[in-house]
ROLUM-458589 format. One record per atom (N, C-alpha, C): residue in three letters; x, y, z. Coordinates in steps of 0.2 Angstrom, whole numbers, plus 2048, in hexadecimal, padded with zeros to 3 digits. Example, Ala and Ser with C-alpha at 12.3 -4.5 7.8 and 13.67 -1.06 7.14 Angstrom:
2
ALA8427E4827ALA83E7EA827ALA8427F0827SER8407F5823SER8447FB824SER840800827
END
This chain:
267
UNK7887F07C6UNK78E7F57CAUNK78F7ED7CFUNK7967EB7CDUNK79B7E57D3UNK7977E67D9UNK7957DF7E0UNK7967E07E7UNK79B7DC7E8UNK79F7E07EDUNK7A07E07F1UNK7A17D77F5UNK7A97D57F5UNK7A67CE7F8UNK7AA7CF801UNK7A67CB803UNK7AA7CA80BUNK7AF7CC80DUNK7B67C980AUNK7BE7C980BUNK7BE7D2808UNK7BB7D6800UNK7BC7DC800UNK7BA7DF805UNK7B27E180AUNK7AF7E180CUNK7B57E2814UNK7B97DD816UNK7BD7DE81AUNK7C07E181CUNK7C67E0815UNK7CA7E3811UNK7C87EB812UNK7C47F0811UNK7C17F5813UNK7C27F881BUNK7BF7F281DUNK7BE7F3827UNK7C37F4829UNK7C87ED827UNK7CF7EE82BUNK7D27F5827UNK7D07F7822UNK7D57FD821UNK7D5802823UNK7CC804827UNK7CB80A828UNK7CD808830UNK7CD803832UNK7D080383AUNK7DA80383BUNK7DB804837UNK7E4801837UNK7E680983AUNK7E680D837UNK7E781383AUNK7E7815842UNK7DE814844UNK7DF81584BUNK7E080F850UNK7E380A84DUNK7E680384FUNK7EB804852UNK7EE80684CUNK7F680A84DUNK7F980E853UNK7F5814850UNK7F6819856UNK7F681685DUNK7EF81285FUNK7EE810866UNK7F380C867UNK7F6809863UNK7FE802866UNK803806868UNK80280B862UNK80B812861UNK80B812869UNK804815868UNK80481D871UNK803819877UNK801810879UNK80480B87BUNK80980A879UNK80D809878UNK817805877UNK81880B87BUNK814812876UNK81C817878UNK81A81787FUNK815818884UNK81481B88BUNK81681388DUNK81580E88EUNK81780788FUNK81A803890UNK81D80688BUNK824800889UNK82D805888UNK82980C885UNK83180E883UNK83281488BUNK82A81788CUNK82D81B892UNK82C817899UNK82D81189AUNK82E80B89EUNK83180F8A5UNK8338108A8UNK8388118ADUNK84080E8ADUNK83F8098AEUNK8448068ADUNK8498078A9UNK84680C8A2UNK84980D89BUNK84F81489DUNK84F8188A4UNK85181B8A6UNK85481D8ABUNK8598228ACUNK85D8218B3UNK85A8228B8UNK85781E8BFUNK8588218C6UNK84D8208C5UNK84C81A8BEUNK8468178BEUNK84181C8BBUNK8448238BBUNK8408258B9UNK84082B8B0UNK83982C8ADUNK83A82C8A5UNK83B8358A4UNK83E8388AAUNK83E8408AAUNK8448418A9UNK84A83A8A9UNK8528388A6UNK8538398A5UNK8588388A0UNK85B83889DUNK85E83089CUNK85982C897UNK858823894UNK861821897UNK86181B89BUNK86781789AUNK86A818893UNK873817898UNK877815890UNK87380F88BUNK876813887UNK87280F882UNK86D80A881UNK86780F885UNK86180E885UNK85D80D87EUNK85A80A87AUNK85880F872UNK850810874UNK84B809878UNK84680C879UNK845811880UNK84A815881UNK84B81A887UNK84B820880UNK84F82187DUNK850823877UNK84D828873UNK849823874UNK84582586BUNK83E826871UNK83D824874UNK83882887BUNK83882E87BUNK83F83287EUNK84283787DUNK83F83C877UNK83E838870UNK83A83B86BUNK83484086DUNK83183F872UNK82D844871UNK826842872UNK81F84686FUNK81684186DUNK81A841867UNK81E843863UNK81F84385DUNK81C83C859UNK82083985CUNK82583185DUNK81E82B85CUNK81982C860UNK81482985EUNK81082A857UNK80E82A855UNK80D832851UNK80F82E84EUNK81583084AUNK81C82E846UNK81C824845UNK81B82184CUNK81981A84CUNK81281884AUNK80C81A849UNK80A81B847UNK80681C83FUNK80B81F83CUNK810821835UNK813819832UNK81881A838UNK81C812833UNK81880C833UNK81480983AUNK81080383BUNK80B805836UNK80580B833UNK80380C82CUNK805809828UNK80A80A825UNK810805820UNK80F800821UNK814800825UNK8147F8825UNK80F7F3827UNK8087F482AUNK8037F2827UNK7FF7F181FUNK8007F981EUNK7FC7F9819UNK8007F480FUNK80A7F1813UNK80C7F280DUNK80B7EA80EUNK80B7EA814UNK8097E0813UNK8047E1810UNK8007E4812UNK7F77E1810UNK7F77E2809UNK7FC7E8804UNK7FC7E77FEUNK7FD7E17F8UNK8037E17FDUNK80C7DD7F8UNK8047D47FBUNK7FF7D37FDUNK7FC7CD7FEUNK7F67CF7FAUNK7F27D37F8UNK7EE7D67F5UNK7F07D37EDUNK7F57D97EBUNK7F97D67E7UNK7FA7CE7E5UNK7FC7CD7E8UNK8027C57E5UNK7F97C37E5UNK7F57C27E6UNK7EE7BF7E7UNK7EE7C17E0UNK7EC7C97DFUNK7E97CA7D7UNK7EF7C87D3UNK7F77C87D4UNK7F97C47CCUNK7F67BB7CAUNK7F17B97CFUNK7F17B47CCUNK7F67AD7CFUNK7F37A77CDUNK7F87A37CDUNK7FF79F7CAUNK7FE7A87C4UNK8027A47BFUNK8087AC7BCUNK80E7AD7BBUNK80C7B77BAUNK8097B67B2UNK8077BF7B3UNK8017BE7B1UNK8067C07A8UNK80A7C07A8UNK80E7BE7A0UNK80F7BB79DUNK80F7B57A3UNK80E7AF79FUNK8057AC79EUNK8037AE7A4UNK7F87AF7A1UNK7F77B279CUNK7F87B6799UNK7F87BA794UNK7FB7B678DUNK8007B578EUNK8017AD789UNK8007A9787UNK7FE7A678EUNK7F87A178CUNK7F37A178AUNK7EF7A7789UNK7E87AB789UNK7EA7AD780UNK7EE7AE77DUNK7F17B0778UNK7EF7A7773UNK7F27A2776UNK7F379C772UNK7EB79A771UNK7E679A775UNK7E279977AUNK7DE79E774UNK7DF7A2772UNK7DA7A5770UNK7DC7A5769UNK7E27A5765UNK7E47A175FUNK7E279B75EUNK7E2798763UNK7DE790760UNK7D479175FUNK7D5795762UNK7CA799761UNK7C8794765UNK7CE79576CUNK7CB790773UNK7C779577AUNK7C1797779UNK7BE79C77DUNK7BD797780UNK7BB791781UNK7B978E788UNK7BF78C78BUNK7C878B786UNK7CF789789UNK7D079178FUNK7CF79578BUNK7D279B78EUNK7CF79D793UNK7C479B793UNK7C079D79BUNK7C479A7A0UNK7C679079EUNK7C878C7A2UNK7D078F7A5UNK7D47937A3UNK7DA7947A3UNK7D779B7A7UNK7D279E7A7UNK7D27A47AAUNK7CF7A17B2UNK7CA79D7B1UNK7CB79A7BAUNK7D07977BEUNK7D57927BAUNK7DA7917BDUNK7E07967C0UNK7E179A7BAUNK7E479F7BCUNK7E37A37C1UNK7DD7A47C0UNK7D77AA7C5UNK7DE7B27C6UNK7DD7B87CAUNK7E07BC7CBUNK7DD7C17C7UNK7DE7C77C7UNK7DC7CD7C6UNK7DA7CD7BEUNK7E17CA7BBUNK7E17CB7B3UNK7DE7C87AFUNK7DE7C17B2UNK7D97B97B1UNK7D07BB7B1UNK7D17BF7B9UNK7CA7C17B9UNK7C57C77B4UNK7CB7CA7B0UNK7C77D07ADUNK7C67CC7A5UNK7CB7C87A3UNK7CA7C47A0UNK7C67BF79CUNK7C57BC7A2UNK7BC7B77A2UNK7B77BD7A1UNK7B87C27A7UNK7B37C77A2UNK7B27C879BUNK7B67C9797UNK7B67CC791UNK7B67C678EUNK7BA7C0792UNK7B67BB78BUNK7B07B978DUNK7AD7B8792UNK7A57B7790UNK79F7BF78CUNK7A27C478DUNK7A27C8787UNK7A27C677FUNK7A87C277FUNK7AA7C1779UNK7A67BD778UNK7A27B977BUNK7A07B2777UNK7977B7776UNK7967BA77BUNK78E7BD77BUNK78E7C0775UNK7937C3772UNK7957C876DUNK7937C5766UNK7987BC768UNK7957BC762UNK7907B4761UNK78C7B8764UNK7837B6765UNK77F7BC762UNK7837C0763UNK7807C7760UNK77C7CA756UNK7797CB756UNK7787CA74FUNK7767D174EUNK7747D6752UNK7727DB750UNK7777E274DUNK77F7E2752UNK7827E6752UNK7887E474CUNK7897EB74BUNK78E7E7745UNK7957E5749UNK79B7E3744UNK7A17E1745UNK7A27E674AUNK7A57EB749UNK7A67EF74AUNK7A57F474FUNK7A07F4752UNK79A7F575AUNK79F7EF75FUNK79E7E775CUNK79D7E275EUNK7A57E4763UNK7AB7E575EUNK7B07E7763UNK7AF7EB767UNK7AE7F3765UNK7AF7F6769UNK7A87F6773UNK7A57F076FUNK7A17F0774UNK7A77EA777UNK7AB7E6776UNK7B07E5778UNK7B27E777CUNK7B77ED77AUNK7BB7F177DUNK7B77F4784UNK7B37F4781UNK7B07F9787UNK7AF7F5790UNK7AD7EF78DUNK7AD7E8791UNK7B47E9796UNK7B87E8790UNK7C07E9795UNK7C27ED79AUNK7C07F6797UNK7C27F979BUNK7BC7F979FUNK7B47F87A2UNK7B17FA7A6UNK7B37F17AEUNK7B67ED7ACUNK7B87E67ADUNK7C27E97B3UNK7C87ED7AFUNK7CB7EF7B0UNK7CA7F57B6UNK7C37FB7B2UNK7C28007B9UNK7C27FC7C0UNK7BD7F77BEUNK7BE7F37C7UNK7C27EF7C8UNK7C77EB7C6UNK7CC7EB7C9UNK7CF7F07CBUNK7D07F47C9UNK7DA7F87CCUNK7D67FB7D0UNK7D07FE7D2UNK7CC8017DBUNK7D27FC7E0UNK7D07F87E1UNK7D27F17E2UNK7DA7F17E5UNK7DE7F17DFUNK7E67EF7DFUNK7E97F87E0UNK7E57FC7E2UNK7E78047E4UNK7E68037EAUNK7E28007EBUNK7DF8027F2UNK7E58057F9UNK7E580A7FCUNK7EA808803UNK7EE80F7FDUNK7F080D7F9UNK7F88117F5UNK7F88197F7UNK7F18197F5UNK7F28217F5UNK7F5825801UNK7F4821805UNK7F3820809UNK7FB82280CUNK7FF81B807UNK80781C807UNK809820804UNK8088257FFUNK80A82B7FAUNK809831800UNK803830804UNK80183680AUNK808835810UNK80882D810UNK80E830819UNK81482F815UNK81982D80FUNK81F82F80CUNK81E83980EUNK81983B80CUNK81B84480BUNK819846816UNK813842818UNK81184581EUNK816841824UNK81983B822UNK81F838828UNK82683C827UNK828842823UNK82A844821UNK82C84B825UNK82684F822UNK824852827UNK822854830UNK81F84E832UNK81F84C83AUNK82584C83CUNK82A84A83AUNK83284983AUNK83385083DUNK832852837UNK83685B835UNK83285E83BUNK82D85D83BUNK82985F842UNK82C85F849UNK82D856848UNK830856851UNK839858851UNK83B857849UNK84385A84BUNK842862850UNK83E86984AUNK83C86F84EUNK83B86D855UNK83786B858UNK83586785BUNK83B868863UNK83E863860UNK844861863UNK84C867863UNK84986A85FUNK85087085EUNK84E876864UNK847875864UNK84487C866UNK84687B86DUNK844875871UNK849873877UNK84E874878UNK853870876UNK859872873UNK85B878878UNK85A87B874UNK858882871UNK857888878UNK85288387AUNK851888882UNK853887887UNK857880887UNK85C87C88CUNK86488288FUNK863885883UNK86B886886UNK86988F886UNK865894887UNK86289788AUNK86289988FUNK862895893UNK86289689CUNK86689A89DUNK86689B8A3UNK86E8A08A5UNK87289D8A8UNK87889B8A8UNK87E8998ACUNK87D8948A7UNK87C88F8ABUNK87E8888A5UNK87A8848A3UNK87A88389CUNK874881898UNK87387A89EUNK86987889FUNK86A8728A0UNK86D86B89CUNK86D86989BUNK87286289BUNK86D85E897UNK86685C89BUNK86685689BUNK85C85B897UNK85C863898UNK858862890UNK85D86388BUNK85E86388BUNK864866885UNK86485F882UNK868859885UNK865852885UNK85E850883UNK85A853883UNK85484F883UNK85185187BUNK85385687BUNK84F85E874UNK855859872UNK85885A871UNK85D85586DUNK85A84E868UNK85C84A86FUNK85784386DUNK85284586CUNK84C84A86BUNK846849866UNK84784C85FUNK84C851860UNK84D852856UNK85284A855UNK85684C856UNK857845850UNK85383E852UNK84F83C857UNK849836854UNK846837852UNK84383C851UNK83B83F84DUNK83E842846UNK844842845UNK84A84183EUNK84983B83AUNK84B835840UNK84E82F83DUNK84682D841UNK84282D841UNK83B82883FUNK83982B83BUNK837831838UNK836837832UNK83883482DUNK83F83282CUNK841831827UNK84082A824UNK843825829UNK84081F829UNK83881D827UNK834821829UNK82C820826UNK82B81E821UNK830826820UNK82D82981AUNK82E824814UNK837824813UNK839820810UNK83581880FUNK834815814UNK83280E813UNK82981180FUNK82981780EUNK82181980AUNK821818806UNK82781C803UNK82A81E7FAUNK8298167F9UNK82E8157FBUNK83080B7F9UNK8298097F6UNK8278057FDUNK81F8037FCUNK81C8067F8UNK81B80D7F5UNK8168107F2UNK81A80D7E8UNK81E80D7EAUNK82480F7E4UNK8238067DFUNK8278017E8UNK8237F97E4UNK81C7F97E4UNK8167FA7E5UNK8117F77E6UNK80D7FA7DEUNK8108027DDUNK80F8037D4UNK8128017D1UNK8197FC7D1UNK81C7FA7C9UNK8157F67CAUNK8147F37CFUNK8117EB7CEUNK80D7EB7CFUNK8087EF7CCUNK8007F07C9UNK8027F37C2UNK8077F97C5UNK8057F97B9UNK8087F27B7UNK8097F17B7UNK80F7E97B5UNK8077E47B5UNK8007E37B9UNK7FB7E07B8UNK7F57E67B3UNK7F67EC7B2UNK7F37ED7B0UNK7F57ED7A8UNK7FC7ED7A7UNK7FE7ED7A2UNK7FC7E579EUNK7FC7DF7A4UNK7FB7DA7A2UNK7F27D979FUNK7EC7DD7A3UNK7E67DC7A3UNK7E57E179BUNK7E97E679AUNK7EA7E8794UNK7EA7E478CUNK7F17E2790UNK7F17DC788UNK7ED7D578AUNK7EA7D578CUNK7E57CE78CUNK7DE7D078AUNK7DB7D778CUNK7D87D9788UNK7D77DC781UNK7DD7DD783UNK7DF7E0778UNK7DD7DA774UNK7E27D2777UNK7E07CD773UNK7DA7CA772UNK7DA7CB778UNK7D17CB775UNK7CE7CD771UNK7CD7D3772UNK7CB7D776CUNK7CD7D6763UNK7D37D4764UNK7D57D475CUNK7D37CF75AUNK7D47C975FUNK7D27C375CUNK7CB7C175CUNK7C47C575EUNK7BE7C775CUNK7BF7CA756UNK7C37D0753UNK7C47D274EUNK7C57D0749UNK7C87CD748UNK7CC7C8744UNK7C77C1743UNK7C27BE748UNK7BF7BA747UNK7BA7BA746UNK7B67C0746UNK7AF7C3744UNK7AF7C673F
END
């Protein structure tokens, strides 16, 4: 079983702390920045926001806003983290070019050259290819197993190496997928609470409380905007990174298949 590197342990710790830290930041910003008295008429956060004061308008979205801000910050943080992780997994050259170069070395029966290319390129595809090439050389010296058994063993090694790489690539993507739905639901909850507040103001005897009515409408619209915006960003991020991972997976499969086919043809 592969042990985690120091960087991978740091990644896991970082991933586990993102949401709590994002929540603390969101609460502090909500009360101390958005809720600052200077954003409201009469320097009182209970009053309506100043004309065109965006921070005050968001503050009137109510206590659902810090939760939506937490989801938004989480999406942004995980998106940045996934971008650099997957970029590193691509290696120093595009996977398609690496696979093509690898095939050239295999066609020339230059296993050492192929291993040197893996060391130069690095990345997930090169890592799986190097592990498979190590197994390739090991099976060349094997005298007891039949050719079919060797090929099957080599294919199993490709699958094993791939299964070790994919979890690291797909890490945190389930969180993005969850937020894409959760943000919409939280925005809807904030919208419903804002509308309840608006209708309560309209139900007063005599003239409706215009301040309460305006605050209720602000709460509804702000939460709707935050929820939809966070969900949209999560969906786009999830789709983008899933596509890049699929391309990496295809390149890994192609590299492993090429090595196995070369072994079958030359032994």
